[in-house]
Backbone bond lengths (Angstrom), bond angles and torsions (degrees), N, CA, C in turn:
res aa  C-N    CA-C-N  psi(-1)  N-CA   C-N-CA  omega(-1)  CA-C   N-CA-C  phi
1 M - - - 1.505 - - 1.461 112.66 -
2 L 1.270 117.91 -32.85 1.487 121.47 173.45 1.554 113.94 -66.38
3 L 1.201 119.29 -36.76 1.496 122.66 173.25 1.480 114.08 -56.43
4 K 1.500 109.44 -44.56 1.526 115.15 -178.38 1.490 109.73 -62.18
5 F 1.335 121.06 -36.99 1.364 125.50 -171.81 1.522 110.86 -71.19
6 K 1.364 112.93 -41.62 1.450 123.06 179.98 1.663 102.93 -66.06
7 F 1.170 123.55 -43.82 1.440 128.20 -174.63 1.630 107.89 -64.44
8 E 1.294 113.19 -46.71 1.568 121.01 172.30 1.489 111.37 -60.53
9 Y 1.325 119.51 -42.78 1.450 124.86 -173.98 1.445 110.93 -66.86
10 A 1.410 115.04 -43.70 1.560 118.62 -169.55 1.533 111.42 -60.24
11 P 1.319 123.35 -46.54 1.372 124.76 177.05 1.556 115.25 -57.49
12 K 1.360 117.00 -41.00 1.342 120.67 177.86 1.525 112.49 -68.67
13 Q 1.389 114.49 -37.48 1.421 111.81 177.48 1.461 116.31 -74.10
14 M 1.486 118.88 -26.42 1.381 118.28 169.44 1.480 112.34 -65.59
15 Q 1.319 116.29 -37.48 1.492 118.27 178.15 1.564 110.83 -61.80
16 V 1.323 113.83 -42.40 1.428 113.40 179.92 1.509 112.80 -62.12
17 E 1.297 117.23 -41.46 1.380 124.48 -175.85 1.466 111.44 -65.39
18 S 1.402 112.97 -33.89 1.472 120.13 -177.68 1.579 105.00 -77.94
19 L 1.222 123.14 -34.59 1.411 124.56 175.17 1.569 110.21 -70.61
20 K 1.242 116.86 -40.04 1.465 113.51 169.96 1.533 117.73 -55.42
21 Y 1.439 107.83 -44.46 1.568 112.27 -179.11 1.553 105.28 -64.80
22 D 1.301 121.87 -39.81 1.429 118.45 -177.81 1.560 107.74 -68.81
23 V 1.269 126.49 -36.60 1.429 123.72 176.79 1.516 109.50 -60.12
24 R 1.379 115.15 -46.87 1.469 118.85 -175.53 1.544 108.15 -62.54
25 E 1.342 119.53 -44.69 1.353 125.41 173.78 1.430 117.22 -49.47
26 K 1.384 111.54 -50.64 1.495 120.61 -179.65 1.503 114.31 -63.59
27 T 1.383 106.32 -35.51 1.478 111.28 -179.29 1.449 108.87 -67.68
28 D 1.388 119.95 -45.20 1.365 120.27 -179.32 1.563 112.94 -57.71
29 L 1.347 111.20 -41.13 1.513 119.52 -179.41 1.601 108.65 -60.13
30 L 1.306 113.69 -47.91 1.499 118.76 173.84 1.442 119.20 -57.02
31 S 1.425 114.27 -37.61 1.370 118.99 178.41 1.542 111.86 -69.15
32 E 1.432 115.96 -38.20 1.508 120.23 173.65 1.513 109.75 -64.21
33 A 1.310 115.88 -41.93 1.415 114.96 -177.20 1.522 113.40 -63.02
34 S 1.323 110.32 -42.27 1.590 119.90 -177.64 1.603 106.70 -62.32
35 A 1.399 115.26 -45.09 1.396 115.29 176.12 1.645 115.19 -61.13
36 A 1.279 112.21 -34.42 1.530 114.76 -179.68 1.504 109.90 -72.45
37 I 1.391 114.79 -40.66 1.454 114.33 177.72 1.460 112.18 -65.99
38 E 1.373 125.05 -35.62 1.429 124.51 170.27 1.409 113.08 -58.11
39 Q 1.400 119.15 -40.72 1.495 116.02 -174.48 1.739 105.57 -77.11
40 L 1.204 118.83 -27.16 1.474 119.78 177.49 1.477 104.24 -69.20
41 E 1.312 125.70 -47.97 1.501 128.78 174.29 1.498 111.09 -51.29
42 R 1.377 115.88 -43.61 1.465 114.20 -177.94 1.479 110.02 -70.97
43 L 1.295 119.92 -36.87 1.503 126.43 174.25 1.469 112.13 -57.95
44 A 1.294 112.05 -48.16 1.506 114.47 -177.95 1.507 111.36 -69.45
45 A 1.344 118.06 -31.07 1.395 114.16 175.92 1.436 113.79 -76.38
46 A 1.298 120.91 -29.63 1.549 122.26 171.56 1.492 109.28 -63.86
47 A 1.332 113.45 -44.34 1.581 115.20 179.19 1.534 113.67 -63.88
48 A 1.305 115.75 -35.38 1.485 118.01 176.48 1.480 111.47 -71.61
49 A 1.262 120.99 -32.01 1.439 121.49 -178.08 1.614 106.89 -78.00
50 E 1.217 118.01 -27.67 1.432 122.96 -179.06 1.479 104.13 -75.46
51 R 1.461 119.30 -46.31 1.511 116.62 174.74 1.468 112.37 -59.84
52 E 1.169 121.46 -39.58 1.547 123.84 -178.06 1.468 109.82 -61.52
53 E 1.376 116.74 -45.23 1.545 119.20 178.71 1.354 110.87 -67.99
54 E 1.445 124.38 -32.35 1.424 126.08 177.92 1.526 107.25 -68.38
55 R 1.389 117.68 -45.05 1.507 117.84 -179.71 1.486 110.90 -62.10
56 E 1.298 120.86 -39.30 1.441 124.10 -177.31 1.682 104.53 -69.22
57 R 1.253 124.15 -40.00 1.419 122.89 -179.83 1.574 107.73 -64.49
58 L 1.404 113.06 -45.38 1.482 115.87 -179.93 1.522 110.15 -60.11
59 E 1.358 115.08 -43.67 1.512 113.81 -177.44 1.507 109.99 -62.02
60 D 1.236 120.02 -41.66 1.439 127.02 -175.62 1.549 102.57 -64.10
61 R 1.289 119.80 -48.06 1.468 114.72 -178.53 1.513 115.27 -66.22
62 L 1.396 118.13 -33.30 1.375 127.55 175.02 1.489 107.93 -63.35
63 R 1.218 122.55 -40.25 1.441 127.92 -177.68 1.587 104.99 -69.53
64 Q 1.234 120.66 -48.16 1.435 131.42 179.84 1.576 105.54 -54.44
65 M 1.218 115.44 -55.69 1.551 122.93 -179.30 1.623 107.98 -61.86
66 E 1.348 120.41 -39.25 1.428 116.67 174.86 1.546 114.57 -63.51
67 E 1.407 112.94 -43.52 1.413 114.96 169.94 1.442 123.54 -53.93
68 D 1.383 106.51 -40.51 1.558 113.55 177.18 1.563 109.23 -66.08
69 I 1.364 116.12 -38.85 1.330 113.47 -178.41 1.461 115.41 -70.97
70 G 1.307 111.96 -31.63 1.389 120.65 177.99 1.640 112.62 -66.64
71 E 1.285 112.21 -42.62 1.534 119.68 174.56 1.523 108.68 -63.23
72 S 1.241 122.70 -43.86 1.420 126.05 -176.82 1.598 111.28 -69.13
73 N 1.287 117.79 -37.42 1.426 122.61 170.45 1.566 110.60 -66.53
74 F 1.256 122.06 -44.36 1.389 123.64 173.93 1.546 111.45 -53.95
75 L 1.292 114.51 -48.90 1.484 117.37 -171.20 1.612 108.80 -72.60
76 V 1.292 115.48 -29.57 1.538 120.55 170.97 1.563 112.76 -61.52
77 R 1.379 112.65 -48.36 1.491 120.47 -176.61 1.517 106.90 -58.02
78 I 1.435 118.60 -39.20 1.464 114.69 -172.91 1.461 111.38 -102.95
79 N 1.346 120.14 18.47 1.447 129.90 172.83 1.520 105.13 55.93
80 I 1.274 117.32 55.11 1.475 118.67 169.09 1.555 104.01 -125.64
81 S 1.237 113.54 131.10 1.481 116.60 175.01 1.432 107.72 -95.72
82 P 1.319 121.70 146.71 1.419 127.23 179.70 1.623 109.66 -75.70
83 K 1.239 115.82 138.81 1.504 125.82 178.09 1.536 106.47 -68.65
84 S 1.355 111.41 138.01 1.421 122.60 177.34 1.343 113.27 -95.05
């Protein structure tokens, strides 16, 4: 009777150990995926910040160009040429 119990117990113990291994493996994969997602989020945030800075620089440049055009139009209208 004792032999029968050990025989029945062994496969269940092997199954439990196999399941524990699977859980550890999946936990490790989830940890790696989480780290990769965090890295992608940091990269996306950095790219968004760069785009925002570039947009602000371009808006400033456009505003300056509009001011320059406005000044030159004003000078043409009153027949004054800018000094070089």
